[in-house]
VOZABA-300349 format. One record per residue (C-alpha): residue number from 1; x, y, z. Coordinates in Angstrom, 3 decimals. Example, Ala and Ser with C-alpha at 12.3 -4.5 7.8 and 13.67 -1.06 7.14 Angstrom:
2
n, u, v, w
1, 12.300, -4.500, 7.800
2, 13.670, -1.060, 7.140
This chain:
753
n, u, v, w
1, -16.496, -96.734, -60.379
2, -15.727, -96.252, -56.810
3, -12.188, -96.946, -57.265
4, -11.945, -94.387, -59.884
5, -13.389, -91.790, -57.766
6, -10.750, -92.749, -54.878
7, -7.947, -92.584, -57.406
8, -9.241, -89.344, -58.694
9, -9.430, -87.735, -55.117
10, -6.052, -89.146, -54.210
11, -4.598, -87.387, -57.235
12, -6.419, -83.956, -56.401
13, -5.425, -84.448, -52.735
14, -1.791, -85.218, -53.852
15, -1.923, -82.250, -56.109
16, -3.241, -80.080, -53.449
17, -0.334, -81.113, -50.951
18, 2.057, -80.374, -53.885
19, 0.766, -76.860, -54.484
20, 0.363, -76.272, -50.569
21, 4.095, -77.720, -50.164
22, 5.327, -75.818, -53.085
23, 3.525, -72.467, -52.144
24, 5.332, -72.978, -48.685
25, 8.750, -73.399, -50.158
26, 7.997, -70.526, -52.704
27, 7.033, -68.317, -49.485
28, 10.175, -69.304, -47.761
29, 12.125, -68.621, -50.713
30, 10.517, -65.526, -51.319
31, 10.885, -64.431, -47.595
32, 14.638, -65.364, -47.956
33, 15.179, -63.283, -50.778
34, 13.588, -60.360, -48.921
35, 15.698, -61.063, -46.005
36, 18.863, -61.234, -48.202
37, 18.297, -57.867, -49.509
38, 17.216, -58.741, -53.034
39, 14.709, -56.245, -52.772
40, 16.503, -53.438, -51.028
41, 18.899, -53.802, -47.933
42, 17.262, -53.846, -44.379
43, 18.563, -52.169, -41.531
44, 20.945, -53.676, -39.361
45, 21.109, -53.440, -35.372
46, 23.602, -50.498, -35.772
47, 21.459, -48.962, -37.913
48, 18.174, -49.557, -35.891
49, 20.140, -48.514, -32.609
50, 20.749, -44.985, -34.648
51, 17.266, -44.221, -35.009
52, 16.390, -40.581, -34.523
53, 13.270, -38.892, -35.679
54, 13.625, -35.627, -37.296
55, 12.062, -33.114, -34.641
56, 10.992, -29.545, -35.574
57, 12.761, -26.519, -33.805
58, 10.340, -24.622, -31.450
59, 10.433, -20.841, -30.887
60, 9.093, -19.496, -27.746
61, 8.270, -15.777, -26.478
62, 9.839, -14.410, -23.346
63, 6.630, -15.365, -21.598
64, 7.233, -19.129, -22.632
65, 4.454, -19.190, -25.265
66, 5.102, -21.289, -28.278
67, 5.133, -18.889, -31.059
68, 6.553, -20.856, -34.139
69, 8.267, -23.812, -35.398
70, 10.814, -24.617, -38.186
71, 10.549, -28.161, -39.486
72, 11.034, -30.438, -42.511
73, 8.281, -32.392, -40.830
74, 5.943, -30.973, -38.263
75, 7.153, -33.174, -35.368
76, 7.884, -32.462, -31.601
77, 9.299, -35.204, -29.774
78, 8.024, -36.125, -26.341
79, 9.698, -37.985, -23.338
80, 7.961, -41.181, -21.762
81, 7.200, -39.518, -18.453
82, 4.977, -36.854, -20.438
83, 2.660, -39.320, -21.870
84, -0.509, -39.884, -19.835
85, -1.531, -43.270, -19.240
86, -4.751, -43.094, -20.688
87, -3.081, -42.162, -24.140
88, -1.007, -45.194, -23.754
89, -4.225, -47.376, -22.975
90, -6.406, -45.786, -25.656
91, -3.479, -46.617, -28.362
92, -2.991, -50.249, -27.144
93, -6.862, -50.999, -26.904
94, -7.428, -49.687, -30.481
95, -4.451, -50.446, -32.388
96, -2.309, -53.592, -30.675
97, -3.957, -55.211, -27.848
98, -1.289, -57.800, -27.521
99, 1.657, -55.229, -28.024
100, 3.241, -56.222, -24.727
101, 3.341, -59.903, -25.454
102, 4.251, -60.406, -29.091
103, 7.735, -60.237, -30.849
104, 6.932, -57.618, -33.243
105, 4.399, -59.336, -35.660
106, 1.420, -61.124, -34.423
107, 0.206, -64.442, -35.805
108, -3.228, -64.155, -34.185
109, -3.926, -61.140, -36.101
110, -2.891, -62.384, -39.514
111, -5.030, -65.476, -38.967
112, -7.900, -63.098, -38.145
113, -7.258, -61.127, -41.132
114, -7.165, -64.150, -43.224
115, -10.347, -65.659, -41.898
116, -12.374, -62.509, -41.793
117, -11.139, -60.019, -44.167
118, -10.156, -62.392, -46.878
119, -12.263, -65.507, -46.781
120, -15.574, -63.765, -45.293
121, -14.867, -60.391, -47.110
122, -15.518, -58.384, -43.665
123, -13.839, -55.059, -44.228
124, -14.398, -54.120, -40.661
125, -12.399, -57.037, -39.563
126, -9.439, -55.019, -38.974
127, -5.757, -54.931, -40.118
128, -2.927, -57.319, -39.106
129, -0.117, -54.815, -38.541
130, 1.165, -54.415, -35.176
131, 2.232, -51.148, -33.502
132, 5.854, -52.137, -34.223
133, 5.287, -52.668, -37.833
134, 3.115, -49.518, -38.021
135, 6.330, -47.943, -36.437
136, 8.680, -49.431, -39.284
137, 6.289, -48.027, -41.883
138, 6.507, -44.680, -40.468
139, 10.149, -44.780, -40.188
140, 11.235, -46.361, -43.516
141, 8.077, -45.845, -45.431
142, 6.909, -48.243, -48.320
143, 8.408, -48.763, -51.773
144, 6.714, -49.649, -55.137
145, 7.556, -53.112, -56.581
146, 4.684, -53.521, -58.912
147, 2.128, -56.120, -58.275
148, 4.707, -57.473, -55.413
149, 4.544, -54.374, -53.572
150, 2.208, -55.576, -50.791
151, 3.823, -58.806, -50.026
152, 7.278, -57.412, -50.286
153, 6.556, -54.405, -47.952
154, 4.876, -56.316, -45.505
155, 7.718, -58.936, -45.418
156, 10.072, -56.106, -45.050
157, 7.912, -54.832, -42.261
158, 7.955, -57.990, -40.344
159, 11.588, -58.800, -40.419
160, 12.536, -55.309, -39.300
161, 9.959, -55.036, -36.774
162, 11.171, -58.379, -35.276
163, 14.811, -57.011, -35.298
164, 14.043, -53.739, -33.638
165, 11.984, -55.564, -30.965
166, 15.379, -57.064, -30.134
167, 17.060, -53.723, -29.882
168, 14.456, -51.546, -28.108
169, 12.181, -52.426, -25.057
170, 8.404, -51.979, -25.177
171, 8.244, -48.521, -23.724
172, 10.845, -47.162, -26.162
173, 9.013, -48.778, -29.012
174, 5.802, -47.186, -27.790
175, 7.629, -43.689, -27.417
176, 9.260, -43.900, -30.882
177, 5.736, -44.719, -32.295
178, 4.019, -41.845, -30.480
179, 6.860, -39.440, -31.691
180, 6.657, -40.414, -35.327
181, 3.043, -41.366, -36.278
182, 1.018, -39.057, -38.753
183, -2.018, -37.423, -37.280
184, -2.873, -35.510, -40.742
185, -2.353, -31.822, -41.643
186, 1.442, -32.709, -41.933
187, 1.680, -32.938, -38.430
188, 3.726, -35.980, -36.770
189, 4.093, -37.175, -33.397
190, 1.373, -36.946, -30.557
191, 2.816, -33.859, -28.952
192, 2.214, -31.618, -32.179
193, -1.096, -33.186, -32.424
194, -2.034, -32.162, -28.924
195, -1.146, -28.737, -29.874
196, -2.514, -28.632, -33.046
197, -6.159, -29.908, -32.069
198, -6.277, -28.962, -28.378
199, -3.615, -26.100, -28.101
200, -1.903, -28.268, -25.120
201, 1.093, -30.174, -24.478
202, 0.296, -33.876, -24.500
203, 0.653, -34.477, -20.965
204, -2.233, -32.312, -20.040
205, -4.607, -34.225, -22.498
206, -8.154, -35.526, -21.115
207, -9.253, -39.241, -21.667
208, -11.746, -38.155, -24.331
209, -9.087, -35.920, -26.078
210, -6.489, -38.989, -26.200
211, -9.414, -41.003, -27.720
212, -9.769, -38.587, -30.394
213, -6.063, -38.404, -31.293
214, -6.001, -42.038, -31.352
215, -8.968, -42.148, -33.394
216, -7.432, -40.012, -36.034
217, -4.787, -42.793, -36.671
218, -7.515, -45.027, -38.738
219, -7.748, -42.198, -41.432
220, -6.079, -38.749, -40.654
221, -8.747, -36.830, -43.027
222, -11.624, -38.862, -42.466
223, -11.602, -38.617, -38.858
224, -10.272, -35.185, -38.451
225, -12.240, -33.212, -35.726
226, -11.944, -30.026, -37.557
227, -13.137, -30.922, -40.902
228, -15.650, -33.884, -39.806
229, -16.534, -33.666, -36.577
230, -19.412, -36.066, -36.534
231, -17.161, -38.917, -37.804
232, -14.460, -37.808, -35.196
233, -17.092, -38.027, -32.574
234, -18.121, -41.523, -33.669
235, -14.485, -42.892, -33.740
236, -13.843, -41.393, -30.443
237, -16.574, -43.260, -28.650
238, -15.424, -46.471, -30.494
239, -11.864, -46.076, -28.904
240, -13.568, -45.221, -25.535
241, -15.581, -48.418, -26.012
242, -12.465, -50.465, -26.843
243, -10.528, -49.017, -23.785
244, -13.725, -50.162, -21.713
245, -13.504, -53.876, -23.428
246, -9.915, -54.027, -22.404
247, -10.586, -53.020, -18.899
248, -8.789, -49.389, -19.189
249, -11.990, -47.776, -18.265
250, -14.716, -48.627, -16.133
251, -18.318, -49.062, -17.770
252, -19.631, -45.975, -15.549
253, -16.586, -43.889, -16.794
254, -16.938, -45.199, -20.439
255, -20.636, -44.376, -20.668
256, -19.968, -41.081, -18.954
257, -17.156, -39.993, -21.343
258, -19.238, -41.266, -24.407
259, -21.935, -38.662, -23.633
260, -19.642, -35.545, -23.758
261, -19.540, -33.553, -26.714
262, -16.811, -33.070, -29.212
263, -14.551, -30.053, -28.103
264, -11.353, -28.981, -29.802
265, -9.217, -26.025, -29.501
266, -7.494, -25.923, -33.005
267, -4.528, -23.684, -33.092
268, -2.389, -23.889, -36.350
269, 0.536, -21.511, -35.803
270, 1.034, -21.299, -39.570
271, -2.487, -20.071, -40.309
272, -3.150, -18.315, -36.839
273, 0.118, -17.191, -36.326
274, 0.257, -14.054, -33.702
275, 3.741, -13.623, -34.556
276, 4.733, -14.801, -37.921
277, 6.520, -11.765, -39.151
278, 8.753, -11.940, -36.171
279, 9.182, -15.715, -36.272
280, 10.385, -15.280, -39.685
281, 12.973, -12.758, -38.815
282, 14.049, -14.882, -36.009
283, 14.765, -17.727, -38.058
284, 17.358, -15.463, -40.376
285, 18.961, -14.535, -37.260
286, 19.306, -18.049, -35.819
287, 20.804, -19.260, -38.974
288, 23.535, -16.530, -38.879
289, 24.040, -17.894, -35.108
290, 24.190, -21.248, -36.202
291, 26.570, -20.644, -38.990
292, 28.753, -18.582, -36.649
293, 28.815, -21.672, -34.133
294, 29.616, -24.156, -37.236
295, 32.711, -21.511, -38.211
296, 34.103, -21.296, -34.463
297, 33.456, -24.934, -33.371
298, 32.559, -27.246, -36.107
299, 29.266, -28.141, -34.487
300, 26.553, -28.361, -37.254
301, 23.007, -27.680, -36.185
302, 19.869, -28.293, -38.580
303, 17.402, -25.684, -37.707
304, 14.605, -28.016, -39.318
305, 15.329, -31.400, -38.002
306, 17.454, -31.004, -34.792
307, 14.455, -29.836, -32.246
308, 16.433, -26.843, -31.156
309, 14.468, -24.331, -28.741
310, 14.841, -20.813, -29.587
311, 13.920, -18.413, -26.774
312, 13.405, -14.864, -27.992
313, 12.619, -11.571, -26.634
314, 8.899, -11.408, -27.810
315, 6.326, -10.325, -25.159
316, 3.038, -12.236, -26.071
317, 0.994, -10.092, -24.036
318, 2.208, -6.843, -25.475
319, 2.218, -8.499, -29.033
320, -1.547, -9.324, -28.639
321, -2.149, -5.932, -27.444
322, -0.502, -4.421, -30.601
323, -2.500, -6.930, -32.771
324, -5.838, -6.045, -31.572
325, -5.136, -2.390, -31.698
326, -3.747, -2.620, -35.118
327, -6.836, -4.495, -36.192
328, -9.152, -2.029, -34.503
329, -7.652, 1.057, -35.962
330, -7.599, -0.499, -39.814
331, -11.095, -1.988, -39.593
332, -12.356, 1.567, -38.480
333, -10.357, 3.678, -41.157
334, -10.587, 1.358, -44.236
335, -14.210, 2.062, -44.802
336, -13.386, 5.842, -44.545
337, -10.538, 5.515, -47.363
338, -12.795, 3.748, -49.490
339, -15.312, 6.443, -49.274
340, -12.590, 8.996, -50.247
341, -11.473, 6.870, -52.836
342, -14.889, 6.393, -54.348
343, -15.497, 10.243, -54.188
344, -12.382, 10.852, -55.982
345, -13.251, 8.232, -58.567
346, -9.588, 7.046, -58.143
347, -10.760, 3.366, -59.118
348, -11.612, 4.405, -62.561
349, -8.517, 6.200, -63.178
350, -6.572, 3.207, -61.722
351, -8.597, 0.591, -64.165
352, -7.508, 2.803, -67.058
353, -3.823, 2.204, -66.529
354, -4.203, -1.510, -65.643
355, -7.113, -2.627, -67.654
356, -6.289, -4.277, -71.138
357, -9.403, -4.783, -73.650
358, -7.371, -7.653, -75.232
359, -6.916, -9.594, -72.076
360, -10.389, -10.956, -71.461
361, -8.992, -13.188, -68.523
362, -8.774, -9.950, -66.504
363, -12.480, -9.779, -66.190
364, -13.411, -13.609, -65.874
365, -14.697, -14.302, -62.442
366, -13.633, -17.304, -60.304
367, -13.419, -18.297, -56.694
368, -10.519, -16.233, -54.925
369, -9.286, -16.932, -51.165
370, -8.362, -13.333, -49.704
371, -7.376, -12.131, -46.444
372, -10.076, -10.135, -44.650
373, -10.119, -8.790, -40.868
374, -12.960, -11.185, -40.067
375, -10.933, -14.252, -41.271
376, -9.769, -15.910, -44.521
377, -12.872, -15.808, -46.885
378, -13.527, -17.054, -50.369
379, -15.111, -14.600, -52.913
380, -15.934, -14.657, -56.503
381, -13.778, -11.873, -58.029
382, -12.105, -11.315, -61.446
383, -8.641, -10.496, -61.599
384, -8.792, -6.709, -61.477
385, -11.177, -6.810, -58.684
386, -8.822, -9.114, -56.702
387, -5.844, -6.390, -57.440
388, -7.699, -3.664, -56.458
389, -8.745, -5.027, -53.368
390, -5.353, -5.500, -52.078
391, -4.161, -2.230, -53.960
392, -6.511, 0.199, -51.630
393, -5.836, -1.805, -48.629
394, -4.535, 0.053, -45.582
395, -1.584, -1.772, -44.068
396, 0.244, -0.955, -40.669
397, 3.305, -2.264, -38.866
398, 4.197, -2.145, -35.222
399, 7.765, -2.461, -33.418
400, 8.244, -2.154, -29.885
401, 11.447, -2.430, -28.176
402, 13.433, -2.092, -24.907
403, 15.815, 0.665, -25.641
404, 18.294, -0.300, -22.600
405, 19.162, -3.616, -24.439
406, 17.658, -3.408, -27.838
407, 15.347, -6.281, -27.097
408, 12.408, -6.570, -29.551
409, 9.066, -6.792, -27.433
410, 6.754, -6.716, -30.281
411, 7.249, -7.101, -33.896
412, 4.133, -7.063, -36.248
413, 5.208, -6.467, -40.061
414, 1.873, -6.082, -41.762
415, -1.742, -7.366, -41.713
416, -1.341, -11.077, -42.388
417, 1.955, -13.011, -42.923
418, 0.582, -15.802, -44.985
419, -1.061, -13.372, -47.430
420, 1.028, -10.297, -47.272
421, 4.516, -11.369, -46.406
422, 6.401, -8.390, -47.069
423, 7.431, -7.006, -43.903
424, 6.409, -3.223, -43.364
425, 8.857, -3.008, -40.360
426, 11.565, -2.887, -42.945
427, 10.211, -0.854, -45.715
428, 11.645, 2.043, -46.452
429, 8.785, 5.225, -46.487
430, 8.748, 8.694, -46.074
431, 9.691, 9.394, -42.632
432, 7.980, 12.877, -42.515
433, 7.955, 15.023, -39.164
434, 9.180, 12.227, -37.244
435, 12.610, 12.815, -38.428
436, 12.596, 16.377, -36.955
437, 13.820, 15.356, -33.464
438, 17.080, 14.020, -35.072
439, 17.646, 17.568, -36.595
440, 16.609, 19.433, -33.174
441, 18.923, 16.832, -31.289
442, 21.883, 17.736, -33.886
443, 21.326, 21.287, -33.286
444, 21.243, 20.885, -29.274
445, 24.713, 19.168, -29.667
446, 25.838, 22.179, -31.605
447, 25.088, 24.589, -28.886
448, 21.685, 25.625, -29.678
449, 19.147, 25.547, -26.880
450, 15.431, 24.945, -26.384
451, 15.020, 28.964, -26.006
452, 16.631, 29.720, -29.377
453, 14.408, 31.548, -31.463
454, 13.761, 30.550, -35.073
455, 11.836, 32.403, -38.009
456, 8.410, 31.342, -38.701
457, 8.179, 33.089, -42.175
458, 7.113, 31.687, -45.505
459, 10.006, 31.960, -48.203
460, 10.773, 30.895, -51.734
461, 13.948, 29.387, -52.415
462, 15.336, 29.820, -55.943
463, 18.189, 27.819, -55.791
464, 16.083, 24.725, -54.870
465, 13.708, 24.707, -57.629
466, 11.677, 27.603, -56.029
467, 10.758, 25.496, -52.961
468, 8.149, 27.062, -50.812
469, 7.851, 25.202, -47.488
470, 4.565, 25.823, -45.416
471, 3.369, 25.003, -42.017
472, 1.142, 22.094, -41.813
473, -1.889, 24.834, -41.080
474, -0.564, 27.323, -43.589
475, 0.050, 29.721, -40.959
476, 3.325, 31.765, -40.443
477, 4.226, 34.822, -38.298
478, 6.729, 37.020, -40.219
479, 6.770, 39.553, -37.319
480, 7.772, 36.979, -34.600
481, 10.103, 34.248, -33.966
482, 9.271, 30.792, -32.425
483, 11.203, 29.095, -29.358
484, 12.809, 26.197, -30.856
485, 11.066, 23.796, -28.136
486, 7.601, 25.028, -29.132
487, 8.562, 24.541, -32.854
488, 9.344, 20.782, -32.266
489, 6.355, 20.497, -29.779
490, 3.898, 21.648, -32.305
491, 5.844, 20.224, -35.567
492, 6.116, 23.808, -37.211
493, 7.807, 23.492, -40.515
494, 9.114, 26.837, -41.143
495, 11.097, 27.240, -37.986
496, 12.387, 23.763, -38.770
497, 13.891, 24.758, -42.223
498, 15.381, 27.870, -40.598
499, 17.121, 25.741, -38.006
500, 18.501, 23.356, -40.999
501, 19.979, 26.461, -42.544
502, 21.368, 27.998, -39.628
503, 22.789, 24.417, -38.421
504, 24.307, 23.311, -41.753
505, 23.697, 20.230, -43.775
506, 26.915, 18.571, -43.008
507, 26.133, 18.207, -39.382
508, 22.817, 16.634, -39.905
509, 24.417, 14.199, -42.215
510, 26.757, 13.402, -39.778
511, 24.221, 12.390, -37.119
512, 22.524, 10.227, -39.994
513, 25.721, 8.362, -40.457
514, 25.884, 7.603, -36.843
515, 22.299, 6.262, -36.685
516, 23.121, 4.141, -39.825
517, 20.215, 5.599, -41.662
518, 20.549, 4.916, -45.468
519, 22.989, 7.342, -47.583
520, 21.462, 10.495, -48.427
521, 22.577, 11.449, -52.023
522, 20.750, 14.587, -52.883
523, 21.387, 18.004, -51.308
524, 17.494, 19.150, -51.050
525, 16.749, 20.891, -47.772
526, 13.310, 19.261, -47.749
527, 15.187, 16.547, -45.643
528, 14.723, 18.759, -42.677
529, 11.107, 17.871, -42.951
530, 11.585, 14.283, -43.198
531, 11.489, 13.519, -47.145
532, 13.986, 10.948, -46.269
533, 12.897, 7.233, -46.711
534, 13.450, 5.297, -43.277
535, 12.036, 2.090, -42.018
536, 10.248, 1.670, -38.837
537, 13.333, -0.263, -37.353
538, 15.826, 2.423, -38.119
539, 13.602, 5.138, -36.628
540, 12.525, 3.302, -33.669
541, 16.538, 2.507, -32.892
542, 17.141, 6.274, -33.400
543, 14.672, 7.159, -30.639
544, 16.015, 4.653, -28.537
545, 18.987, 6.675, -28.366
546, 16.864, 9.375, -26.726
547, 15.270, 6.929, -24.371
548, 18.635, 5.494, -23.134
549, 20.617, 8.716, -22.223
550, 21.917, 9.049, -25.963
551, 23.010, 5.277, -26.287
552, 21.678, 3.341, -29.282
553, 21.632, -0.451, -28.989
554, 21.107, -2.909, -32.014
555, 17.864, -4.673, -32.141
556, 18.031, -8.436, -30.358
557, 15.540, -10.964, -30.988
558, 17.040, -14.168, -29.554
559, 17.988, -14.711, -25.776
560, 19.142, -18.243, -25.907
561, 19.093, -21.482, -28.007
562, 19.140, -24.677, -26.686
563, 19.497, -28.377, -28.167
564, 16.538, -30.861, -28.029
565, 17.612, -32.018, -24.555
566, 17.752, -28.610, -23.231
567, 21.344, -27.986, -23.307
568, 22.325, -24.525, -23.673
569, 24.691, -23.881, -26.676
570, 24.167, -20.054, -27.653
571, 23.480, -17.509, -24.905
572, 22.707, -13.586, -25.829
573, 26.076, -11.521, -24.574
574, 25.604, -8.077, -23.603
575, 26.927, -5.582, -26.391
576, 28.285, -2.287, -26.029
577, 25.850, 0.716, -27.044
578, 26.861, 3.364, -29.556
579, 26.854, 6.639, -28.290
580, 24.943, 8.908, -30.476
581, 24.079, 12.063, -28.483
582, 25.277, 13.362, -25.039
583, 23.180, 12.706, -21.881
584, 22.170, 16.454, -21.616
585, 20.883, 16.492, -25.263
586, 18.886, 13.292, -24.900
587, 17.270, 14.532, -21.634
588, 16.596, 17.811, -23.198
589, 15.034, 16.224, -26.499
590, 12.830, 13.960, -24.200
591, 11.849, 16.810, -22.549
592, 10.663, 18.721, -25.306
593, 9.194, 15.593, -26.728
594, 7.037, 15.434, -23.596
595, 5.561, 18.489, -24.743
596, 4.285, 16.896, -27.960
597, 2.362, 14.513, -25.813
598, 1.298, 17.106, -23.196
599, 0.179, 20.017, -25.466
600, 1.343, 19.441, -29.072
601, 0.431, 17.029, -31.846
602, 0.103, 14.056, -29.680
603, -2.262, 15.454, -27.107
604, -4.793, 12.684, -28.265
605, -2.829, 10.218, -25.896
606, -4.008, 12.287, -22.768
607, -7.379, 13.679, -24.345
608, -8.931, 10.995, -26.078
609, -7.418, 7.963, -24.340
610, -6.860, 9.318, -20.756
611, -3.314, 7.813, -20.474
612, -1.572, 9.041, -17.490
613, 2.066, 7.462, -17.899
614, 4.999, 9.764, -18.445
615, 5.560, 9.841, -22.218
616, 7.678, 11.336, -25.028
617, 6.727, 10.997, -28.676
618, 6.555, 12.268, -32.089
619, 3.890, 12.307, -34.705
620, 4.765, 12.167, -38.706
621, 2.367, 12.902, -41.638
622, 4.065, 12.581, -45.055
623, 3.187, 14.546, -48.178
624, -0.489, 13.813, -49.330
625, -0.993, 11.773, -46.226
626, 0.776, 8.858, -47.826
627, 2.558, 7.747, -44.675
628, 1.184, 8.171, -40.931
629, 3.766, 7.731, -38.222
630, 3.790, 7.726, -34.496
631, 6.927, 7.287, -32.134
632, 6.369, 7.081, -28.420
633, 8.821, 5.996, -25.419
634, 9.657, 5.760, -21.947
635, 13.314, 4.945, -20.306
636, 12.127, 1.322, -20.641
637, 10.047, 1.118, -23.852
638, 10.136, 2.725, -27.442
639, 6.841, 2.033, -29.498
640, 6.558, 2.849, -33.163
641, 4.090, 2.402, -35.807
642, 3.489, 3.178, -39.524
643, 0.121, 3.064, -41.471
644, -0.319, 3.656, -45.150
645, -1.074, 1.658, -48.367
646, 1.480, -0.229, -50.336
647, 1.915, 2.447, -52.820
648, 1.953, 6.169, -51.739
649, -0.691, 6.938, -54.355
650, -3.315, 5.488, -52.240
651, -3.697, 7.838, -49.340
652, -6.509, 9.856, -47.815
653, -7.267, 13.595, -48.705
654, -7.899, 14.723, -45.479
655, -6.772, 14.829, -41.900
656, -7.981, 11.296, -41.449
657, -4.440, 10.326, -43.025
658, -2.417, 12.271, -40.317
659, -0.044, 10.737, -38.041
660, -2.250, 11.814, -35.042
661, -5.286, 10.501, -36.556
662, -4.011, 7.210, -38.220
663, -0.888, 5.862, -36.412
664, -1.593, 7.461, -32.826
665, -4.551, 5.246, -32.129
666, -2.853, 2.066, -32.381
667, -0.115, 2.893, -29.925
668, -2.425, 4.725, -27.687
669, -4.595, 1.422, -27.095
670, -1.198, -0.260, -26.698
671, -0.176, 1.836, -23.942
672, -3.566, 1.996, -22.288
673, -3.589, -1.869, -22.101
674, -0.143, -1.881, -20.740
675, -1.055, 0.877, -18.138
676, -4.087, -1.429, -17.030
677, -1.747, -4.252, -16.542
678, 0.160, -3.711, -13.059
679, 3.302, -5.892, -13.960
680, 3.568, -4.591, -17.562
681, 2.915, -1.003, -16.156
682, 5.540, -1.342, -13.595
683, 8.132, -3.075, -15.988
684, 7.701, -0.493, -18.946
685, 5.866, 2.794, -18.218
686, 8.747, 4.147, -15.866
687, 9.328, 7.644, -15.059
688, 11.960, 9.592, -16.941
689, 13.702, 11.200, -13.702
690, 14.850, 13.883, -15.779
691, 16.513, 16.618, -13.831
692, 14.309, 19.801, -13.004
693, 16.425, 22.025, -15.010
694, 15.826, 20.302, -18.404
695, 12.329, 21.609, -18.156
696, 13.579, 25.409, -17.751
697, 12.586, 26.116, -21.247
698, 9.098, 26.111, -20.472
699, 9.845, 29.554, -19.146
700, 10.689, 30.798, -22.507
701, 7.759, 32.423, -24.317
702, 6.706, 30.366, -27.231
703, 6.567, 33.412, -29.660
704, 9.000, 36.514, -29.427
705, 7.847, 39.432, -31.727
706, 10.539, 41.352, -33.306
707, 10.740, 44.613, -35.585
708, 8.809, 47.598, -35.745
709, 5.454, 45.834, -35.920
710, 6.505, 43.831, -33.018
711, 7.100, 47.010, -30.922
712, 3.696, 48.334, -31.822
713, 2.195, 45.191, -30.944
714, 3.745, 44.910, -27.648
715, 3.032, 48.627, -27.005
716, -0.760, 48.170, -27.553
717, -1.434, 44.539, -26.500
718, -4.122, 43.730, -24.291
719, -6.254, 46.385, -25.963
720, -8.796, 44.151, -27.172
721, -9.683, 40.818, -25.458
722, -13.044, 40.342, -27.072
723, -11.836, 37.476, -29.282
724, -10.943, 34.430, -27.043
725, -10.243, 32.310, -30.238
726, -7.856, 34.450, -31.499
727, -4.038, 33.002, -32.304
728, -3.045, 35.251, -29.275
729, -5.474, 34.017, -27.176
730, -4.623, 30.245, -27.914
731, -1.042, 31.177, -27.836
732, -1.465, 32.446, -24.182
733, -3.245, 29.483, -23.160
734, -0.477, 27.398, -24.279
735, 2.082, 29.688, -22.489
736, 0.204, 29.197, -19.244
737, -0.115, 25.337, -19.560
738, 3.462, 25.301, -20.354
739, 4.343, 27.206, -17.289
740, 1.996, 24.960, -14.891
741, 3.931, 22.033, -16.490
742, 7.144, 23.321, -15.522
743, 6.242, 24.008, -11.856
744, 4.642, 20.559, -11.803
745, 7.706, 18.870, -12.852
746, 9.720, 21.146, -10.395
747, 7.725, 20.275, -7.387
748, 6.445, 16.896, -8.138
749, 6.602, 14.274, -5.386
750, 9.774, 11.834, -5.446
751, 7.590, 8.568, -5.486
752, 4.790, 10.007, -7.782
753, 4.630, 9.156, -11.509
């Protein structure tokens, strides 16, 4: 019986040895098959030496702030000297404590995984992959081989890891790892992760912040500090404990750091982009530049993978002033528009046009994510409600440039790029009275003067469908004429129409062509009052010619582009400006447009905002208040804004929709912010230094009476002075103010603004 048992034991032992030996042989054969490339080729030494991580191209403002990225993968590579020691230590202590001693794979780790994780079922036993193997997985990914996927991929990673260890030293491997590892939210590499979660470069990370990022590597979503702060805090403290265990931190330091609360400074450029409309336009310009370079030199750059650095003209201080001003004005005016639309029952009319009783899906509610000035919100809305929400929304655009070189200083194309990507800076809307300076400048070029007198009488024009233009305030003065300068300063329509007919259409069209305005097809004289559709970009460029002594520059967004190593391969060259008007004309127009600010339709700049800077400008209010404009400038700054709804049928029915009420406050807040900043003020709010004789028109009477009625008015003027609010009284006050302004200009101190 005993001998039978011994014989059975020997057979079992023999079979066991055979199975083990066969398994080893099978394993070796399987390993050799993988190594031979039966399950796909493996990279050789040359391929490994050519490893180059795809890297996002970065966009910087003129004050060196990161404002955008272009990428296939959101990765920004970092150099070895920029990695803090505590970040390296946290990574090694947590992910691979024998990193500096193994050759790409760690036999001890495999034994631990086999013993704890497989035999004992300990899920917290840890993984067996080294940092080098994780790097291989990040670089080459894993492929599907059915039920053999895990062993084949693991063997591949071991083989490639051992090869890559022979090609790169440990520092280079650690750098490759930190530049390629995913941190969740489509963020790759520690530099991008540091900017996403802490809004700073990796070199500025604190110890506890490095621990948060290393903790993320265990599970990108579960330990995300924004989504699951409690999980992230627990994982961070575990990383700190491991650093203490490996003697990278003293016990006292580790205890102190574990007591700190979790703090992040989350910055997602794609969600919280302060210059998204601009960054989008920069990409289009950059691609044009790269195509030109390729055509001229054959050098091919990829904007999404080559880690280019694009340095732009945008000033983030002014951009933020404009963003704040735009938000403040729209959140103030939207409720007022909502009330007017409610009173007029406009929504009911709109619903009749858009609601189809046969389509019940229109009235079924669901959770919808919408843009709101307080942040992105989720609301329960039906299709019609969501359409109406955006249909009635007020939008605004801001464009600020330097007229001397065309540099774009601020560009805001709308309320939110992610939800409302259409760029209103480029949208063509009725330009209204903001067009008038173009007509008046053309007249000056043709020999007219600011003291030329124009008719202010209402007329009907049968040859133009009985067109009957009127002044904004519905006043007229058939017994008197109006000085050209005064008509522009107060945006009077009747004298403007008179000037148009006296000047002739062809001269105005010639100016419009020089300014590269859209082709004008019809022959309606209403063009004089601004019925032409222009974009904010086009009108700001045109006003730039007034600010720049008659010279107009094309807009410039990009200063230079460098490769990933910082080598400049594109530098903006100065371009020759186009001469649109003579220096004398531009100075005279500027002098007249200063009166718009000082005593005309733009006086809110002075009266309501207390701005002292020398400014010229013009408001614009389209028919039915559908579009509101305000353009202002100094010799070094042109500021333009447009406000309105997506379609002209949504508008105010009151003066709330005028350029002075709806558009002017945005730029007023921007200018006031610039005025409070000494550096910005000195750079941009500069004096015009126009010759004193350019202001001589202020001595011309705004009104000149004519005809028999005018004679008797002059004969008996002054008999009745009891009505201090009469039109003559108001006129006299404006005349006096104009004369005072003239002498102020004449005798102003040389060093004062």
